[in-house]
N, C-alpha and C positions, 0 to 999 in steps of 0.2 A: 833210288836217289841218283840222279844225274849228277856227274862230277867228272870235269874234264881238266886236265891240268896241261899248261904249255910252260915254256921257259919263264913267261913274265905274267902271265894269268891264270886264273880259276874261272871256268863256265860252270855254274852250277844253278840250283833252282832258286827260285824266289822264296823271300821269308818276308813275313808283313813289316819287320825292321827296316827293311830297304826302302821304304815309301818316301822317306825325305830325299835320299839320293836321287831316286827315279825321279821325283818331282823337278830337283834342282837341275838334274842332266838334260831336262825335257824343255827348260826355256829359253834355249839360246835361238838366234835368229835363223839359222839353218835349219832346226827342226822346224820353227814356225812356216819356213819358206818351202822346205821338201816335203815333210810329213807332218802336217797339221794336226793330223788325227792322233799322234803321238805326244802331243802338248798335253802336260798336266797342269793344270793351272794352280790347283791346290794340293798339299799332301793328302787328304782326304780322297781327292780323284785319283791319286797315284795308287793309294790304298785299296780303293775299290778295283782297280784295275789288276794289281798284283793278286788280290783274292780270287778273280776270275782266272787269271793266267795258272795260279797254282791248281784250280781245280781241273786243268786240262793235262796235268803232268801223269795221269794214271793210263791215258789211251793214246789213240795216234789220230784223233780227229781233228786236233789243233785248233787254235794257233799254239805252237810249243816255242815258248820265250824263255831265255834263260840271261840271268845277269853276266855281265863280264866284270870280274873283280881282280884288281892288282894283288899281287902276293902281299903286299902290306895292309889289304883290306878294303881299299878304296873302290867303290862301285863307280866304273867309269861308263856303263852303257849295258848294251844287250846283243844278242844275236838270236835269230828266230827263224822258223820255217812254218809257213802259212799256208793253207790250202787255198788254191784257186778255185772258181766256179767250174772250170773245166777239166777237173780232176788232177791238175798238175800242182806242183807246190813251188812257191816262192821263197828264196833268201831275204833275209831282212836282217838289218844291223844298225845299231847307232851308238856313238860314241861321243859323249858330251863334250861340248866345244872346248873347254879348258884341258881336255885330254887329248885331243885331236893332234895330228901330224907327228904322232909317236910308233904307226904302224898297229896298233892295237887292233884296229878293225879288221885289217888283212890277217894278222896272227889268230885272231879269233874264227874268222871264216874258215881259214885252211883246216883247223883243228876240228871245227863243229861239221865240216861237209860230211866226210866219211862216216861220223858217228851217226849224224840224224838221218843220212840217206839210208844207211843201214837199217836202223828203227823203223823208218818208213817204209821199207822195202821197195824203193825207188832207185831206178838208173839216172834220171835227169832231174835237175831244178833249174828252176828260172831265176833270173834278177832284173827288177824292173825299177827304173829311176828316170825322174827329168832329165833331158837332155843336157840341161844346163848344171847338173850336178855334177861336176868333174870328179870331186872326190870319191864318190860313189862308184863312178866309172872306173876311177884309178883301182879301187879295192878289187872290183870284181875282175878286172884285166889280170891285175896280181895273182889273184887266185885261180886263174885258170879257165875263166868264163869267156865264152866266145859271143861277140855281136851278132844278134839275129836280125834285129830290126831297129831302126832309128829314123822316126817320123812321128807323124799325129796319131794318138791311140788313147785309149781310156786310161785315166789315172786319177784314182780318188774320187770318183762319180763324176769326173769332168774329161772333156778331150785337152790333151796338151802335148807338147811335143816329148816324146818319150824315146828311151831306149830299152830294147828288151835283149838280154843276154841269156845265154844256158851254159850249163855245166853237165857234163856228162861223166859219169864214173867211168874209168877205165877197166 
């Protein structure tokens, strides 16, 4: 069982009863704009995705997605490692809009990186976002990622203005 504690957060494994929170956290305009494939229009859609994600926990094929929970039990988002087609891995994270601007994403990513990179036996992980996603860029920069590319590139099946960052274990 994956269970990681920080000062304010618990990063653990999904359970089916988290579907309502996952659904609600996915509906904000930033999610629709920056990661539309992570919007769950219904609780049932969220539950189906959680069921799939739970099935991935036994291995290292991914995606490996873990909910971010406040110490009071509130589900505020998730952090993830997702395999890319070229054999690299990508970090991902989302904090529901009503919980943003509290440093939760940075806190979760900083705690998650060494654990997931050891589990996956990798030395480098990538972070990709739309260039206009200032909040995501700020999280990666605060967590020690280095900008490698800023320009037009593939994003969610289209070409878009993107930034590609990388993080290498010391």
